[in-house]
Structure formats: C-alpha cells, structure tokens
MDAnalysis code that builds the backbone (N, CA, C; Angstrom):
import MDAnalysis as mda
import numpy as np

u = mda.Universe.empty(165, n_residues=55, atom_resindex=np.repeat(np.arange(55), 3), trajectory=True)
u.add_TopologyAttr("name", ["N", "CA", "C"] * 55)
u.add_TopologyAttr("resid", np.arange(1, 56))
u.add_TopologyAttr("resname", ["MET", "ASN", "PRO", "HIS", "THR", "SER", "SER", "PHE", "CYS", "THR", "THR", "GLY", "GLN", "PRO", "CYS", "PRO", "ILE", "SER", "GLY", "ILE", "TRP", "GLN", "SER", "MET", "GLY", "TYR", "PHE", "LYS", "THR", "THR", "VAL", "PRO", "LEU", "SER", "LYS", "GLY", "MET", "LYS", "MET", "PRO", "SER", "TYR", "CYS", "GLY", "THR", "LYS", "VAL", "ARG", "TRP", "VAL", "LEU", "VAL", "PHE", "ALA", "GLY"])
u.atoms.positions = np.array([
    [0.869, -1.423, -0.124],
    [-0.059, 0.068, 0.155],
    [0.860, 1.320, -0.110],
    [0.534, 2.045, -0.726],
    [1.303, 3.418, -0.818],
    [1.097, 4.309, 0.267],
    [1.906, 4.562, 0.905],
    [1.972, 5.375, 2.242],
    [1.138, 6.712, 2.174],
    [1.199, 7.350, 1.153],
    [0.439, 8.862, 0.840],
    [-0.969, 8.569, 0.600],
    [-1.225, 7.525, 0.376],
    [-2.962, 6.802, -0.190],
    [-3.190, 6.307, 0.747],
    [-4.330, 7.109, 1.472],
    [-5.461, 6.114, 2.625],
    [-6.528, 5.805, 1.903],
    [-7.315, 5.001, 2.712],
    [-8.690, 4.142, 2.159],
    [-9.142, 4.535, 3.257],
    [-10.596, 4.625, 3.024],
    [-11.680, 5.109, 4.287],
    [-12.951, 4.250, 3.942],
    [-13.849, 3.935, 4.787],
    [-14.734, 3.507, 4.269],
    [-15.811, 3.363, 5.724],
    [-17.129, 3.471, 5.315],
    [-18.136, 3.456, 6.678],
    [-19.085, 2.614, 6.736],
    [-19.606, 2.366, 7.889],
    [-20.626, 1.092, 8.231],
    [-21.184, 0.684, 6.902],
    [-21.490, -0.476, 7.343],
    [-22.654, -0.886, 5.976],
    [-22.125, -0.923, 4.715],
    [-20.831, -0.421, 4.519],
    [-20.267, -0.479, 2.917],
    [-19.818, -1.237, 2.717],
    [-19.615, -2.261, 1.811],
    [-18.673, -3.387, 1.048],
    [-17.062, -3.163, 1.371],
    [-16.381, -3.955, 2.123],
    [-14.845, -3.416, 2.065],
    [-14.060, -3.583, 0.941],
    [-13.814, -2.520, 0.874],
    [-13.112, -1.908, -0.704],
    [-11.764, -2.924, -0.693],
    [-11.229, -3.183, 0.016],
    [-9.563, -3.937, 0.447],
    [-9.670, -4.677, 1.647],
    [-8.778, -5.802, 1.606],
    [-8.461, -6.659, 2.220],
    [-7.438, -5.953, 3.480],
    [-7.718, -6.347, 4.633],
    [-6.797, -5.681, 5.362],
    [-7.341, -5.487, 7.070],
    [-6.465, -4.725, 7.715],
    [-6.526, -4.581, 9.101],
    [-7.012, -2.830, 8.811],
    [-8.617, -2.444, 9.407],
    [-9.052, -1.558, 9.199],
    [-9.400, -0.947, 10.874],
    [-9.360, 0.402, 11.035],
    [-8.619, 0.907, 12.282],
    [-10.509, 1.755, 12.289],
    [-11.182, 2.130, 13.280],
    [-12.170, 3.023, 13.888],
    [-11.761, 4.240, 13.906],
    [-12.526, 4.870, 13.429],
    [-11.971, 6.784, 13.874],
    [-12.840, 7.522, 14.747],
    [-12.393, 7.910, 15.761],
    [-12.807, 8.820, 16.820],
    [-12.230, 8.835, 18.056],
    [-12.904, 8.953, 18.730],
    [-12.197, 9.040, 20.392],
    [-11.780, 7.555, 20.897],
    [-12.879, 6.367, 20.789],
    [-12.303, 5.268, 20.939],
    [-12.077, 4.508, 19.711],
    [-10.813, 3.799, 19.639],
    [-10.050, 2.900, 18.375],
    [-10.587, 1.605, 18.767],
    [-10.666, 0.888, 17.374],
    [-10.394, -0.580, 17.705],
    [-10.079, -1.222, 16.523],
    [-9.384, -2.419, 16.670],
    [-9.478, -2.644, 14.871],
    [-9.785, -3.946, 14.554],
    [-9.856, -4.139, 13.205],
    [-10.414, -5.514, 12.550],
    [-10.013, -5.807, 11.444],
    [-10.046, -7.067, 11.239],
    [-9.384, -7.682, 10.037],
    [-10.381, -8.221, 9.240],
    [-10.456, -7.254, 8.082],
    [-11.668, -7.834, 7.018],
    [-11.150, -8.378, 5.445],
    [-12.011, -8.728, 5.202],
    [-11.844, -9.306, 3.657],
    [-12.495, -8.384, 2.681],
    [-11.921, -8.356, 1.400],
    [-12.786, -7.474, 0.496],
    [-14.091, -8.048, -0.296],
    [-15.025, -7.257, 0.056],
    [-16.614, -7.311, 0.017],
    [-16.951, -7.528, 1.109],
    [-16.782, -7.808, 2.577],
    [-17.293, -7.494, 3.698],
    [-18.157, -6.945, 4.489],
    [-18.898, -6.596, 4.795],
    [-19.521, -5.523, 5.167],
    [-19.083, -5.174, 6.254],
    [-18.923, -3.512, 6.080],
    [-18.113, -2.649, 7.115],
    [-18.933, -2.921, 8.682],
    [-18.504, -3.249, 9.460],
    [-19.093, -3.587, 10.851],
    [-19.358, -1.902, 11.613],
    [-20.308, -1.788, 12.504],
    [-20.165, -0.871, 13.220],
    [-19.430, -0.895, 14.989],
    [-19.409, -0.080, 15.372],
    [-18.583, -0.069, 16.350],
    [-19.734, 0.452, 17.865],
    [-19.748, -1.149, 18.781],
    [-20.403, -0.629, 19.843],
    [-21.939, -0.011, 19.568],
    [-21.984, -0.627, 18.493],
    [-24.036, -0.586, 17.879],
    [-23.530, 0.992, 17.383],
    [-22.544, 1.591, 16.660],
    [-22.855, 2.620, 16.382],
    [-21.970, 3.053, 14.974],
    [-22.448, 3.679, 13.858],
    [-21.883, 3.775, 12.351],
    [-21.014, 4.654, 12.714],
    [-20.032, 3.923, 12.173],
    [-18.466, 4.923, 12.133],
    [-17.725, 4.614, 10.999],
    [-16.886, 5.834, 10.972],
    [-15.724, 5.594, 9.388],
    [-14.688, 5.030, 10.035],
    [-14.258, 3.926, 8.776],
    [-12.987, 3.118, 9.125],
    [-11.874, 3.998, 8.255],
    [-10.412, 3.539, 8.812],
    [-9.432, 3.807, 7.389],
    [-8.717, 2.301, 7.669],
    [-8.389, 2.087, 6.893],
    [-7.132, 1.191, 5.833],
    [-5.740, 1.240, 6.552],
    [-5.605, 0.314, 8.024],
    [-3.954, 0.694, 8.190],
    [-2.763, -0.454, 7.704],
    [-3.516, -1.645, 6.977],
    [-2.477, -2.582, 6.645],
    [-3.287, -2.962, 5.759],
    [-2.924, -2.788, 4.575],
    [-3.651, -3.834, 3.423],
    [-2.584, -5.120, 3.697],
    [-3.651, -6.279, 2.965],
    [-2.927, -7.266, 2.983],
    [-4.281, -8.579, 3.305],
])
C-alpha cells in the first residue's frame, strides 16, 4: 500500500480492500476484513473506518 494514500469506508459499505481497518474517533478498535465483507459498526454505532494495513 502506498503510504501517502489512505482508504476510508463507512459502516454498512462493502470492504474495498482486504486488510486491517481501524475505527476513527475517540475510542478506537481494529478489525481484519476481507474485500467484499460488510464494514461493521462499533459498539452499535455507525463509524468511519481507515485502512491501516493492506493484505
């Protein structure tokens, strides 16, 4: 993954790139997802996710 390019996705959207995704906001968590999986919510809340490791 190019370190100058970030990928973002929101809860409910299909995962565009397989890898480790981190929630954005005050409380953070990471989740491994495969391309095409539905982006999850966090603690029952819709969140924005950023890709931290592609693979």
